[in-house]
C-alpha positions as CSV (number, residue, x, y, z in Angstrom):
1,M,-0.1,0.3,-0.1
2,S,1.3,3.4,-0.9
3,E,1.7,5.9,1.8
4,T,-1.2,7.5,3.0
5,L,-1.9,10.9,0.5
6,V,-5.6,11.8,1.7
7,T,-6.5,11.7,5.5
8,R,-9.1,9.3,6.4
9,P,-11.2,11.6,9.4
10,S,-11.9,9.7,12.1
11,L,-16.2,9.4,12.6
12,T,-18.0,8.9,15.6
13,P,-21.2,7.1,14.9
14,N,-24.2,8.7,15.2
15,T,-23.1,12.4,15.5
16,P,-25.3,14.2,12.9
17,A,-24.6,15.8,9.7
18,R,-26.0,18.4,10.8
19,A,-23.8,19.2,13.6
20,L,-21.3,20.9,10.6
21,P,-20.7,24.4,9.1
22,P,-24.4,26.0,7.8
23,A,-25.2,25.4,4.2
24,S,-23.4,27.5,2.0
25,A,-25.4,30.2,-0.2
26,R,-25.6,28.3,-3.2
27,W,-28.6,26.0,-1.0
28,S,-29.5,28.7,1.5
29,G,-32.8,29.6,-0.7
30,W,-33.8,26.0,-0.3
31,S,-37.2,26.1,1.5
32,W,-36.0,22.7,3.2
33,C,-32.3,23.9,4.1
34,S,-33.2,25.5,7.5
35,A,-36.1,23.2,8.3
36,R,-33.9,20.2,8.0
37,G,-30.9,21.8,8.9
38,A,-28.9,18.8,7.6
39,L,-27.3,20.2,4.5
40,V,-23.5,19.6,4.4
41,T,-22.0,21.7,2.1
42,H,-19.5,23.9,3.8
43,P,-15.8,23.6,1.9
44,T,-14.0,22.9,5.6
45,Y,-16.1,19.8,6.3
46,L,-13.1,17.7,6.0
47,S,-11.3,19.1,9.0
48,Q,-15.1,19.3,10.8
49,L,-14.9,15.6,10.3
50,A,-11.5,15.1,11.4
51,S,-12.1,16.0,14.8
52,Y,-14.3,13.1,15.6
53,A,-13.2,10.4,17.5
54,V,-11.9,7.0,16.0
55,S,-14.9,4.6,15.4
56,S,-14.9,0.6,14.0
57,T,-18.6,1.5,13.2
58,P,-19.4,0.5,9.5
59,R,-20.3,3.3,7.5
60,Y,-22.6,2.6,4.6
61,R,-23.2,5.5,1.5
62,F,-26.1,5.9,-0.8
63,A,-24.6,8.6,-3.4
64,P,-27.1,9.5,-6.3
65,S,-27.0,11.9,-8.5
66,P,-30.1,14.5,-8.8
67,T,-30.8,14.7,-12.2
68,G,-34.3,13.1,-12.6
69,Y,-37.2,11.1,-10.5
70,F,-36.1,8.8,-8.1
71,H,-35.3,5.3,-9.5
72,V,-36.6,2.3,-8.0
73,G,-33.2,0.5,-8.7
74,G,-32.0,3.5,-6.5
75,A,-34.3,2.9,-4.2
76,R,-33.7,-1.0,-3.6
77,T,-29.6,-0.1,-3.5
78,A,-30.6,2.5,-0.8
79,L,-32.5,-0.3,1.4
80,Y,-29.6,-2.6,1.0
81,N,-27.1,0.4,2.5
82,W,-29.5,0.9,5.1
83,I,-30.8,-2.4,6.1
84,L,-27.0,-3.0,6.6
85,A,-26.4,-0.1,8.8
86,L,-29.4,-1.0,11.1
87,Q,-28.3,-4.5,11.1
88,N,-24.7,-3.4,12.3
89,D,-25.6,-0.2,14.2
90,G,-23.7,1.3,11.3
91,V,-24.1,4.4,9.7
92,F,-26.0,5.4,6.5
93,V,-24.4,8.4,4.8
94,L,-26.7,10.1,1.9
95,R,-23.9,11.6,-0.7
96,I,-25.7,14.1,-3.4
97,E,-23.4,13.7,-6.3
98,D,-24.5,16.3,-8.1
99,T,-21.5,17.4,-10.3
100,D,-23.5,17.3,-13.5
101,E,-24.3,21.1,-13.4
102,S,-26.2,20.8,-16.7
103,R,-28.5,18.4,-15.4
104,N,-28.9,19.1,-11.9
105,Q,-32.2,20.7,-10.7
106,P,-33.0,21.3,-7.1
107,Q,-36.3,19.7,-7.1
108,W,-34.7,16.1,-7.9
109,T,-32.5,16.6,-4.5
110,Q,-35.6,17.6,-3.5
111,G,-37.2,14.4,-4.6
112,I,-34.7,12.2,-3.3
113,I,-34.7,13.2,0.0
114,D,-38.8,13.1,-0.1
115,A,-38.6,9.4,-2.1
116,L,-36.2,8.0,1.1
117,A,-38.1,9.4,4.0
118,W,-41.4,7.5,1.8
119,I,-39.7,3.9,2.0
120,G,-38.7,4.6,5.7
121,I,-35.0,6.1,5.6
122,N,-35.6,9.0,7.6
123,G,-33.4,11.8,8.3
124,D,-34.0,12.3,11.9
125,D,-33.0,8.4,12.5
126,P,-29.4,8.3,14.4
127,H,-28.4,6.1,11.7
128,F,-28.8,8.6,9.1
129,E,-26.0,11.4,7.7
130,G,-26.2,13.8,5.9
131,P,-26.8,14.7,2.7
132,Y,-23.7,15.9,1.9
133,F,-22.9,17.7,-2.0
134,Q,-20.0,16.3,-3.9
135,S,-19.9,19.7,-5.5
136,A,-18.7,21.4,-2.5
137,Y,-15.6,19.5,-2.2
138,A,-13.8,19.9,-6.0
139,A,-11.2,21.9,-3.9
140,A,-10.3,18.2,-1.7
141,H,-10.8,16.1,-5.0
142,T,-8.2,18.4,-7.2
143,A,-5.4,18.2,-3.9
144,A,-6.2,14.6,-3.6
145,A,-5.2,14.4,-7.6
146,H,-2.1,16.7,-6.9
147,K,-0.8,14.7,-4.5
148,L,-1.0,11.4,-6.8
149,F,1.1,13.7,-9.7
150,E,3.9,14.6,-6.9
151,S,3.9,11.0,-5.4
152,G,4.4,9.7,-9.3
153,H,0.9,7.7,-9.7
154,A,-0.7,10.3,-12.4
155,Y,1.3,12.7,-14.9
156,Y,-0.4,15.4,-17.4
157,C,-1.0,14.5,-21.0
158,D,-1.4,16.9,-23.4
159,L,-3.2,15.0,-26.3
160,T,-6.8,16.3,-27.3
161,P,-9.6,13.4,-27.4
162,E,-9.3,13.6,-31.4
163,Q,-5.7,12.7,-31.0
164,V,-6.2,9.8,-28.8
165,Q,-8.6,8.4,-31.6
166,E,-5.8,9.2,-34.4
167,R,-3.4,7.3,-32.1
168,A,-5.9,3.9,-31.5
169,K,-7.2,4.0,-35.1
170,A,-3.7,4.1,-36.4
171,A,-2.3,1.5,-34.1
172,G,-5.6,-0.7,-34.5
173,K,-5.9,-0.6,-30.6
174,P,-9.2,1.1,-28.9
175,G,-8.3,3.4,-26.6
176,Y,-5.4,5.5,-24.5
177,D,-2.0,3.9,-25.4
178,G,-0.2,5.5,-22.7
179,Y,1.7,8.3,-25.0
180,S,2.7,10.8,-22.5
181,R,3.4,8.5,-19.5
182,D,7.1,9.0,-19.9
183,R,7.4,12.6,-20.9
184,G,7.7,14.4,-17.9
185,L,4.9,17.0,-18.6
186,T,3.7,19.5,-16.0
187,A,0.2,21.0,-15.5
188,G,-0.8,23.3,-18.6
189,P,-3.9,24.6,-20.3
190,G,-6.0,21.7,-21.6
191,R,-3.6,19.1,-20.0
192,V,-5.5,16.6,-18.1
193,L,-4.2,14.3,-15.4
194,R,-4.1,10.6,-16.0
195,F,-3.7,7.9,-13.8
196,K,-0.7,5.6,-14.0
197,V,-2.2,2.1,-13.8
198,P,0.4,-0.3,-12.8
199,A,1.1,-3.8,-14.2
200,G,-0.2,-6.8,-13.3
201,T,-3.9,-7.7,-12.0
202,T,-6.5,-6.3,-9.6
203,V,-8.7,-8.6,-7.8
204,V,-11.5,-7.0,-6.3
205,R,-13.3,-9.1,-3.4
206,D,-17.0,-8.2,-3.8
207,E,-19.2,-10.0,-0.8
208,V,-22.2,-11.0,-3.4
209,R,-19.9,-12.1,-6.5
210,G,-16.8,-13.5,-4.5
211,E,-13.4,-12.9,-6.3
212,V,-13.1,-10.7,-9.9
213,A,-10.0,-10.4,-11.7
214,F,-9.1,-7.7,-14.0
215,D,-6.2,-7.9,-16.2
216,N,-4.5,-4.5,-15.7
217,S,-3.1,-4.4,-19.5
218,T,-7.2,-3.8,-20.5
219,I,-7.4,-0.8,-18.1
220,E,-5.6,2.5,-20.1
221,D,-4.5,5.2,-17.9
222,F,-7.4,6.9,-16.6
223,V,-8.2,10.9,-16.4
224,L,-8.2,12.6,-12.7
225,L,-8.3,15.8,-13.9
226,R,-10.0,17.3,-16.9
227,G,-8.4,19.6,-19.2
228,N,-10.3,22.3,-17.4
229,G,-9.0,21.4,-14.2
230,S,-12.3,19.6,-13.0
231,P,-12.3,16.5,-11.1
232,V,-13.9,13.6,-12.9
233,F,-16.6,11.4,-11.0
234,I,-14.6,8.0,-10.6
235,H,-11.7,10.1,-8.7
236,A,-14.4,12.1,-6.6
237,N,-16.0,9.7,-5.8
238,V,-13.3,7.7,-4.2
239,V,-11.5,10.9,-2.6
240,D,-15.1,11.2,-0.8
241,D,-15.4,7.6,0.4
242,I,-12.1,8.3,1.9
243,S,-13.1,11.3,3.5
244,M,-16.1,10.5,4.8
245,G,-14.8,6.8,6.4
246,I,-16.9,4.8,3.9
247,T,-16.6,1.0,5.0
248,H,-19.1,-0.6,2.5
249,V,-19.8,0.3,-0.7
250,V,-23.2,-1.6,-1.8
251,R,-24.4,-0.7,-5.5
252,A,-25.4,-2.1,-8.7
253,E,-23.3,-4.0,-11.0
254,E,-22.9,-1.8,-13.5
255,H,-20.5,0.1,-11.4
256,L,-18.3,-3.2,-11.0
257,P,-16.4,-2.3,-14.0
258,N,-15.1,0.8,-12.7
259,T,-14.3,-0.9,-9.5
260,P,-10.6,-1.8,-10.4
261,K,-9.7,2.1,-10.7
262,Q,-11.1,2.6,-7.8
263,Q,-9.2,0.2,-6.2
264,M,-6.2,1.0,-7.3
265,L,-7.4,5.1,-6.7
266,W,-7.9,3.7,-2.9
267,D,-4.3,1.8,-2.7
268,A,-2.5,4.7,-4.3
269,L,-4.2,7.2,-1.9
270,G,-2.8,4.9,1.0
271,H,-5.8,3.2,2.3
272,A,-7.4,-0.2,2.1
273,P,-10.1,-0.3,-0.1
274,P,-13.8,-0.5,1.5
275,V,-16.1,-4.0,1.2
276,W,-17.5,-4.3,-2.1
277,A,-20.5,-5.7,-3.2
278,H,-22.4,-5.2,-6.4
279,V,-26.0,-6.5,-6.8
280,P,-27.7,-7.4,-9.2
281,V,-29.8,-4.6,-11.6
282,L,-33.2,-4.6,-12.2
283,V,-35.1,-5.4,-15.5
284,N,-37.7,-5.6,-17.7
285,E,-40.4,-8.2,-19.0
286,Q,-38.0,-8.2,-21.8
287,R,-34.9,-8.7,-19.8
288,K,-33.5,-5.3,-20.7
289,K,-32.2,-3.1,-17.9
290,L,-34.6,-0.8,-16.5
291,S,-34.8,2.4,-18.5
292,K,-36.0,6.0,-17.7
293,R,-36.8,6.7,-21.1
294,R,-38.5,3.2,-22.1
295,D,-39.8,1.7,-18.6
296,K,-41.9,2.9,-16.0
297,V,-38.8,3.7,-13.0
298,A,-40.0,6.5,-10.6
299,L,-40.7,5.8,-7.4
300,E,-42.7,8.7,-7.1
301,Q,-44.9,7.6,-9.8
302,Y,-46.1,3.9,-8.6
303,R,-46.9,6.2,-5.3
304,A,-48.9,8.6,-7.0
305,E,-50.7,5.5,-8.3
306,G,-51.8,4.1,-4.9
307,V,-48.6,1.6,-3.9
308,V,-48.0,2.1,0.1
309,A,-44.7,2.7,1.3
310,D,-44.9,-1.1,3.3
311,A,-45.4,-2.7,0.0
312,M,-43.0,-1.1,-2.2
313,V,-40.3,-1.9,0.4
314,N,-41.5,-5.5,0.9
315,Y,-41.2,-5.9,-3.1
316,L,-37.9,-4.2,-3.8
317,M,-36.5,-6.8,-0.7
318,T,-37.4,-9.5,-3.0
319,L,-36.0,-8.6,-6.0
320,G,-32.5,-10.6,-5.7
321,W,-33.1,-11.9,-2.3
322,A,-35.8,-13.7,-1.0
323,P,-36.5,-14.4,2.9
324,S,-37.5,-17.5,4.4
325,G,-40.1,-19.9,4.7
326,D,-43.2,-20.0,2.1
327,T,-44.4,-15.9,1.5
328,E,-42.4,-13.2,0.0
329,I,-44.9,-10.8,2.2
330,V,-42.9,-10.7,5.6
331,D,-42.8,-7.5,8.0
332,F,-39.6,-5.2,7.7
333,S,-38.4,-6.2,10.9
334,R,-37.7,-9.8,9.6
335,I,-35.9,-8.4,6.3
336,V,-33.8,-6.5,8.8
337,G,-33.2,-9.6,10.9
338,E,-32.9,-12.3,7.8
339,F,-30.9,-9.9,5.0
340,A,-27.7,-11.0,3.8
341,L,-25.6,-9.8,1.2
342,S,-24.3,-12.9,0.8
343,S,-27.4,-14.5,0.1
344,V,-28.2,-11.9,-3.0
345,N,-28.3,-13.3,-6.8
346,H,-26.2,-12.9,-8.9
347,S,-28.8,-12.7,-11.9
348,S,-30.8,-9.7,-12.9
349,A,-33.8,-9.2,-11.4
350,F,-37.4,-9.0,-13.1
351,F,-39.2,-6.3,-11.9
352,D,-43.0,-7.5,-12.6
353,V,-45.3,-4.4,-11.9
354,K,-48.4,-7.1,-11.9
355,K,-46.7,-8.6,-8.9
356,L,-45.9,-5.4,-7.1
357,N,-49.8,-4.5,-7.9
358,A,-50.5,-7.7,-5.9
359,F,-48.2,-7.4,-3.5
360,N,-50.0,-4.1,-2.9
361,G,-53.5,-5.1,-2.8
362,E,-52.3,-8.1,-0.1
363,Y,-50.7,-4.9,2.1
364,L,-54.1,-3.2,1.8
365,R,-55.8,-5.9,2.6
366,K,-54.0,-6.4,5.6
367,M,-54.7,-3.0,6.7
368,S,-57.6,-2.6,9.4
369,T,-61.0,-0.9,8.3
370,S,-59.9,2.6,10.0
371,E,-56.4,2.2,8.3
372,F,-58.0,1.8,4.8
373,V,-60.2,4.6,5.0
374,V,-57.2,7.1,6.2
375,A,-54.9,5.3,3.3
376,C,-57.7,6.5,0.7
377,E,-58.4,9.7,2.2
378,P,-56.0,11.5,-1.0
379,W,-57.8,9.9,-3.7
380,I,-61.5,10.2,-1.8
381,S,-61.0,13.6,-1.5
382,G,-59.6,14.7,-4.5
383,A,-56.1,15.4,-3.7
384,P,-54.1,12.4,-5.1
385,P,-50.5,12.5,-5.0
386,T,-49.0,13.9,-8.5
387,V,-45.8,13.5,-10.4
388,P,-45.1,16.9,-12.7
389,G,-44.8,15.5,-16.3
390,V,-45.7,12.2,-15.7
391,E,-48.8,10.3,-16.3
392,T,-50.2,8.8,-13.7
393,A,-53.5,6.6,-13.4
394,P,-56.9,8.5,-13.4
395,A,-57.8,9.1,-9.9
396,V,-59.6,12.2,-8.9
397,P,-63.3,11.4,-7.6
398,T,-65.8,12.4,-10.3
399,W,-68.9,13.6,-7.4
400,P,-69.2,17.0,-6.4
401,A,-67.3,17.3,-2.9
402,S,-71.2,18.2,-1.6
403,R,-72.6,14.7,-2.4
404,F,-69.7,13.0,-0.7
405,N,-71.2,11.0,2.3
406,R,-67.8,9.9,4.7
407,A,-69.8,7.6,6.4
408,V,-71.2,5.8,3.4
409,F,-67.5,5.1,2.3
410,E,-66.5,3.8,5.6
411,R,-69.5,1.2,5.3
412,V,-68.5,0.0,2.1
413,A,-64.6,0.2,2.7
414,P,-64.6,-3.3,3.7
415,L,-65.5,-4.4,0.7
416,V,-63.4,-2.1,-1.5
417,Q,-60.8,-3.4,0.4
418,T,-61.0,-6.7,-1.0
419,R,-61.1,-6.1,-4.7
420,V,-58.5,-3.4,-5.1
421,S,-54.9,-3.5,-6.0
422,L,-53.9,0.4,-6.1
423,L,-55.6,3.1,-3.8
424,S,-56.2,5.2,-7.0
425,E,-59.0,2.2,-7.9
426,V,-61.0,3.2,-5.3
427,P,-62.6,6.3,-6.7
428,A,-64.1,4.3,-9.8
429,M,-65.2,1.8,-6.9
430,V,-67.8,3.8,-5.1
431,D,-68.9,7.0,-7.4
432,F,-72.1,5.5,-8.2
433,F,-72.7,6.1,-4.2
434,F,-72.2,9.8,-4.4
435,L,-73.2,10.9,-8.0
436,A,-76.4,12.2,-8.7
437,D,-76.8,9.5,-11.9
438,P,-74.8,6.6,-12.3
439,P,-72.0,6.6,-15.1
440,I,-73.2,4.8,-18.1
441,D,-70.9,2.7,-20.3
442,T,-73.3,3.4,-23.3
443,A,-71.7,0.0,-25.5
444,A,-71.1,-2.0,-21.9
445,F,-75.1,-1.1,-21.5
446,D,-76.1,-1.9,-25.6
447,K,-73.6,-5.2,-25.2
448,A,-75.4,-6.4,-22.2
449,F,-79.2,-5.6,-23.3
450,S,-78.6,-6.9,-27.0
451,A,-79.5,-10.4,-25.8
452,E,-83.4,-11.5,-25.6
453,W,-83.2,-12.8,-22.2
454,A,-81.7,-9.7,-20.7
455,R,-85.0,-7.9,-20.2
456,P,-86.8,-10.6,-19.3
457,S,-84.8,-11.6,-16.4
458,L,-84.3,-8.1,-15.0
459,R,-88.1,-8.0,-14.8
460,S,-88.6,-11.7,-13.1
461,I,-85.9,-10.9,-10.7
462,R,-87.4,-7.1,-9.6
463,E,-91.0,-8.8,-9.0
464,Q,-89.4,-11.6,-7.0
465,L,-87.4,-9.5,-4.7
466,A,-90.3,-8.2,-3.1
467,T,-91.0,-11.4,-1.3
468,T,-87.1,-12.2,-0.8
469,E,-85.1,-12.1,2.4
470,W,-82.7,-9.6,1.8
471,S,-79.3,-11.4,2.2
472,V,-76.4,-12.2,0.3
473,D,-77.3,-16.3,-0.2
474,A,-81.0,-15.5,-0.7
475,I,-80.7,-12.7,-3.7
476,K,-77.9,-14.9,-5.1
477,A,-80.3,-18.1,-4.7
478,L,-82.7,-16.0,-6.1
479,V,-80.9,-15.1,-9.7
480,E,-79.6,-18.6,-10.1
481,T,-83.3,-19.8,-10.2
482,V,-84.3,-17.1,-12.5
483,G,-80.8,-18.2,-14.7
484,T,-81.5,-21.3,-15.3
485,S,-85.2,-21.0,-16.0
486,L,-84.1,-18.7,-18.7
487,D,-81.2,-21.4,-19.6
488,V,-78.8,-18.5,-19.2
489,K,-75.8,-18.8,-16.8
490,L,-74.9,-16.8,-13.7
491,G,-72.0,-15.1,-15.5
492,K,-74.3,-13.7,-18.6
493,L,-76.7,-12.9,-16.4
494,Q,-74.8,-10.6,-14.4
495,A,-74.2,-8.3,-16.9
496,P,-77.3,-6.4,-17.7
497,L,-78.2,-7.2,-13.8
């Protein structure tokens, strides 16, 4: 291992990040900044962190980029890290990797905070620390890169991307060929700083995949600082992990190809690498990786359609892992008690929306009637959750507010509860109770009454109801008797009825 070039600060578990200096002016205008008191963006954070006492407490991190809606795959990764922190009395660090200024938006950061809170990862929990903002620590990233240059682990290169491509084409080999490795260049306008990849093999010891070996000859000398002096993601990521005392990196398998580079940086900066764990990605029904452009992946969208948080958490945790026993629907406490990285599958996990809805239906049916009524409130009151720019299932009640009778809804709620999979389905299930005129589907009406037996059957049922006991069994027997007399099965008879 190399000489320590980046000091790893000592960290006391359960010392909240909100104890650090106040947020920078860049974020101070956010409505949730002062309320949470947890934004950590001050550039002197390294010296502050260094004042904490040495601890062997496991430190996990979740490091999303605020460039869009919160991906269900990201939610699962966050849950893995959160549960491991709970199991081991560790710390879950939230770091917002916001260096892509062209795509980052404040609302996406707020969306991450809200989504994590919805699935139970709460900033007020003593296991939670952050959020930190990567963009605030560019000076630390640059300083670490300069130290790598001074120690001989990195060098400057003046080739433009076009020149790199021309040389690769001429040599018949893809990628950068190490042209500037021994030229002794110093920093200058337009020059990138590249890491000097050592010869040999890099072995990544992964908690999910075992030992994965990478031939270093297939890895080009990669860039640490761009020509304008800004740090690239892979370098900033490592410096932040070291500086924040991260001991475990649990993330999606798509990051595995970057891991040997990051492990080299950990070693060059003088630190043993963290525990690595790369979990399988989520795929759609075509077994293609879930895509924001093609698939319904926004956690916010499922919430808006009436998936409850407990169901979402339970379902996400079954993607690539399963609890013991013959059912996947289990309490969160049991998941925390049983989950282990060693039990996570290697293969991709199918995100099945139908199965998620089935899980949700089970959770709705597990609720007490009063809990179900409360859960329905946003949908029956006409104020369901919405996701700007994302189409969700229609859920706004069609009845006038003056006609809604809560007592009636509470009486029928137990029946509704057995029939819906999503809370957004509730208004359409009960609207006929509260509309001045019942909704009529003209096409369905015409089809139901096209049979010659339709009207006679209804007349007969209406006449006999006057002398029939008003109970489910008695009415069902009456309808079946009328159907038999007309040689019509119950299934067909129900349409006009």
